[in-house]
N, C-alpha and C positions, 0 to 999 in steps of 0.2 A: 441257620435261622433258627430262633428259638420260635416255640408255638406256647403261647399264654392263653389261660382259661380266664376268663370273666363271668363269673356266676353271682347268686345272691336268688331272694326269695322275691316272690310274684311282689311287686310295687317297693322293690328296695331302690330302685333307680338305675338299676343294668344300662338301660338306652341312654340314661342322662349323662355315666360314665363314660358308654362307648364313645357318644359325639364328642366328649373332651379329649378322649385318645385320638379321634381322627383329627380335629382341629390341630394337635401336633403332628399330623403326617402319617398316622399307624393305622395299617389297614386293619378293618374290623369286620368279622364275618358275623353276621346276625344269624343263628341258627334257626329262631323259630320264623324269621320273614322265608329262610331260603326251604325250611320245611314245609310251609305252607305253599311255595312256588312248586316244589317236588310234588306233593300231592295233588295238583293239577295238572302237572307234565308227565306225571309216572303212571300208565294204566294198571303195572304191576301192583303199584302201592295203592292205588286208587282200590282195584279189585280185593286186595287183600283186607283194607278198611270195611267195604261194605259185607265180607265174610264174616269180621270179625263183630261189627256194629249192626249190620241189618241194612236194607235199602236206604233208610231214612237218615244214614249218615252224609248224603251228596243230595242236593237239590238240582237236577239236573247237572251241569259239570262243575259246580261250587259246594264247597264243604260246609254242610250246616253244623256250622259251629255250637249251635246253641245246643242243639241234640246231641252233638258228640261231647262237649263238656259236660252237660247233664249226665251222660251215661260213665265217662270216665273217670269223673271227679266223684262219684256216687260208688264206684268199685276199683279200688286199689289194684287187683290183678287186671283186669282190663285196662288198666293204664298201663300197666307194664307189658302187656301184650300189644297194647299200640306203639309204644316208645320201642319194641322190639322188631317193629316193622317199620318205624321211620329214621329211630335214632343212626343203622349202618348207613342207609341210603345219604343221609347229612354228613356223616363221618368222612364217606367216602367224595363226596360233592366238596367238602372242607378241605381233604387235602390236595385235589387237584387244583382248587382254589390258590391256597398256601403256595404251591410248587411256581405259580405264575408270579408271586409277589419279590419286590428286590429289595427290602426292608431288612433291619437286625432282627426284628420280631413281627409276627402277628398278633392278632388277638380274635381267639372266637370265643362271640358271644354267646353262652348257653344257661339255660336256668337250673338243671337238674346232671350237674356234672358228678356230684359225690354219690347222688341216688341211686344213679346208673353204674356205680363203680369206675367211670371214666376219667379221675384226677390222672392215673399216672400216664395219661397220654399227653401229658402237657410236662415243659420244663418249668412252667411256675401259674399259680391260680392267684388270681386275684378275685376278693370276695367283697361285693357291697353288701352293707347292711342299714337297716334303720327300725325304727322303734316299729312296733305290730299295728299300731293304733295310726302311726303315718304312712303307711302301707298299706291299710286297709282302705284310709283315706284316700289315699292318691289312687287305688284299682276301683273304685266305686265312681270315681269323678269319671276316670279315663274310660271305663269299660261300659259305665250305666249298669253295673251290676247291684244286689243286694250285699249287703255284709255278710250275710248266712254263705252266702255264692264266694266270696273272697275268701272266709274261712276253711269252706270246703277247698279250695284250691291249697291253701297254706297247708292244711293236714298232710298233705300228698307232697310236701318237701321235707327234708331235714330241718330241726331248729337249728339257728345260728350259731351255737354253743358248740354244737357238734361241727359245723363246717369251719369255724374259727380254727381250730385243733389245726387242721388238715389243711389250711390255706398259707401262702406264702404272704400275701398284701390284704389288709384289708382297710377298707375304705366305709366310715361310718357316715351315710350320705343326708346329713340333716340339713346344714348348713352350704350350701351354695359355693361360697368362696374357699371354706375349710375344704369342700371337696376337691374343686378346681386344685387348690394347693397341693394335697394328696396327689392328684394325677399326675401333677408335673414332678413329686419325688420319685413316685412310683415309677414312670416313664425312665428320668435319670438313671434310675437304679439298674434298671431293664438294657439300658444301652451302656452302660459302662460294665455289665457283667455280659455283653455278646460277644 
């Protein structure tokens, strides 16, 4: 079974593309969603985050997303330390999940594969891109955050040009019909090479 990465900057439309692959019968593991679940299930991860970010990182049992985002997106070293706590746990969980799937390939949807040097874990990488203004508009509407907050998050991710050179497939996610067609083409290519 092939392990394929689906990545792209914030607001590029990874989740939309992931749903398209799922509609084709491809199992997709959402790293962000699973990371949040692990944060609430794992006492060791929770304690490590409190040690790193302070008691305000959690409000009762729930992650204080606004506080955490304000801390980590203002300090790239802090962001890297948080990623070093969460990413190994997510990787372990993903591999267990992938081993249970019975398909020619599975997809792991994750925002920062290249930034963490994890592209070597995958048989192929699919990169979703979109113009920055489109991305900002999508995220400000979706997350009810300011343009400045979105730009701070974008600043912590690699530029698309850098990621394109390291990716096997590129989806320019502007037009939904064109994106659907590209997903179908990539699915066919991955099935032929499995």
